N, C-alpha and C positions, 0 to 999 in steps of 0.2 A: 580670154572672158576673162574680164573682169569678178570683182567682188559684189561694185552692187545691182547684175545684173544678177548674177545667182541668185544672192535675196531676192530680190524685184519675180525673179521668173516663176516662183513658188509652185521650183521643181525637184520632191526629198531627194532625189536622185543627185544632183546638179550639185546641190547641198556642200558645203564639205564642216566637219569640224575642226575644232583644236584637241594637243595633247590636251588630257586629263580630262576636255568639257566636254560635254552634250551636244549634240548639233542641235541647229535653232531647228523652233518649229516653225510652218508653211500654213495652218491651222491657223485660226483667230480662236484666243484663250482667252478665258476668262482670264482678270487683277491674277494679281497675287497672292495677293492672302486668302482667294474662292479656297474653300475647302470643296472636290471633291465627298461624291458618297453618298448615300441614303439616311436624313437625320431620325435613331432614333430618338424618340421622349425618352425622358430622364425616364429611371426609376425612384416611385415615391419609397421605396423601402431600399434606403443604398445597406452597404456593412457595422457604419454604427450601426446604427437600429436591429437589425437581426445580433449581432454581438452583445450590446443594453442587454432586447429582451427578448426570453423567452413566449412563446404562444404557444397554448396548450392544445392540442388534442382534439375538437371538438366532432363526437363518430358523430353523422350523419339520421337522419334515421330512414327507418325502410320505407323504400318504396310501394303506397298500398294497392289493388290492382285493383287496373285505370276499368273497367268491363262492368257490365252488368249481372245479374243476378240470375241467369235467365231458369234456374229451376225455382226459386223462389214467387217468378212474375209468371213462366205456368202452371203452376198453382196454384196462384190467385187469377190467374185466367181462368182457371178450372174453373174454380168456383163459381167465379162472375160471369158461367157462363157462355164465355169463347170460344166458340167450334168450326169456326172457320179463318183463314189464311190474313184476312182480308180482316173480320173480323179486331184481330189476333193486329193485326201491325198497326190498329187504328185504338187501338187500349192498351196499347205501347208507346205511344207520343203521348198519355199522358198523366204517365209514372216512369219515374226512374228511380231503381234497382240497385243500388251498387255489393259489388262483392262483400263480407268481409270477410279479411285472413279471417282463418282461425289460430290453434294456436300454439304451438310449438308439440310435435308429438315424440309421444318414448318420454320416457324424466327429461325435468328441469332443468336448467346447467346450476351447477355447485356452483351457492354463492363466494367466490374470494374473498383476501380483508384489503385490496386494496377497495374490493367498490364497496365497502359498509365507510372504509377510513381513506382518499381520496393522497391524501401525505404518510403512507403506508407506505416501507423500503422492505419489498427481499437484498438473501442472502446475507454471508459473517463478517460482526459487526465490525469494522478497522479497526486502530489510533486511533486520532485524531491526528488535521491535520499539522503539518510544522507553524510553526508560527517563524516567516517568516521574517513580520513587521521588525519582532525582536532580532531577531538575524543581523541582517542586513544597519540599522539603530546601533548593534553590539551591545546588548540590556546583557548577554548574560558576561558577556564582556567587564562590565563593568561590575555586575556583580563580580566576577573573582578576584576582583582589582579591591573591591567591601574589603572578602575574605581575607587577603594577602596584607595589605595596609590594616588589618584588625590584632594578624600576628604578630606586625612584624616589632605593632604598637606591647605587645602585651610579653613582647625580649625585652623592649627598653626599660617595661614598667621592672621589666622583674631583674634588670643588669642595676639596673637608678637605687635600686634598696642592700644596702648592707647587710640588714642582720636576718635577710632574705630567704628562703631552702632558696638549692635551686637543682630540681631535679639532670643530673648524669644519664643520660643513654647508652650503652650498654649495645657493647659487641655481642655474638651468639659464641665466641670463642673469649672473651670474658664473662662474662654467666655461666661459662660450664666449670671453669675455673675457679670461679668463686666456689659455684656448687660441689665441686672437688671437693678445698677444703676442707667444706665446715663436716659432709658423712665424712671428711678423714677423720677431721678434730671428735666428729665423737663420737667415734666410733671407737679409739687411743682415751679420751672419758672415760665414754662405761664401754673395754668387753667386755664381748658376748660369753656366759658358760660354758665352760669347755666339753667337749660331746665325745660320747662313751662310742669308745670304736664296733661298730658294728660286728654280733658273734652271734653264729645262730647256739638260739635254748635248748639245745645238749648238746653245744660245747662252750657253756657258763663257768658247768662247775667242776669242768675238765679243769686238772694244773698241769703244768708246764711240764718237763717232761726230762727240761735242756732249766742248767741254772739259770740266775740273771748274771753270770762272771763271764759266763761260753759264750751270751749270745752276743753280743760285741764282735767274737775276739774271734779273726779272722783263722782260714783250718788250715793257710801256712806257717803260722805263729805255734812259736814251738810250747807248749804246759808245760807253767811252772813247775817246780817239785816233782820233775817226774826224772831217771833213774838214766 
């Protein structure tokens, strides 16, 4: 059976497929550029309109009851002398009195700030948003570069002045050494007054029983002039 006959037979069983390719169709299909499926009409509001604009919610009015006020109609019919059902039907055909919705029962709803001021925002105020344009544009980096350039320029100006004074930054150890030297020098130049040793008031008038010669002598040393 030739391939030409298989193609002309329009039999799905007899048709062969090549490796990596779909089997040839036996049906009369549209051209290759035809799009299958149902065509949907384009949406008038796309993603760009949804993101760039904001439609505020507008609440609808409460639907009024679409019926007649039978109580009021009956009262008016009695006043006009309507006594039968046929008279009432004829009388109502020329009158249309709708039911008026009653007001809310109980306490009136409380008024909240957003009812008076539509732009009122609730919650705790947070910090302002970070100016991303300044961060991306390098504005803060440029400001720091200017401050650093001013510092370097000031140091260069001070270095170029031959008679100008230049402050030398000392370390913590150097400061301590200078303060210690100053305090020792002041103590040597102005020594403090000698303080009297502490003694109880009842022993201040008692004389010593040992002569001053023997106060600094050891107990084992010989006494001069002893036999």
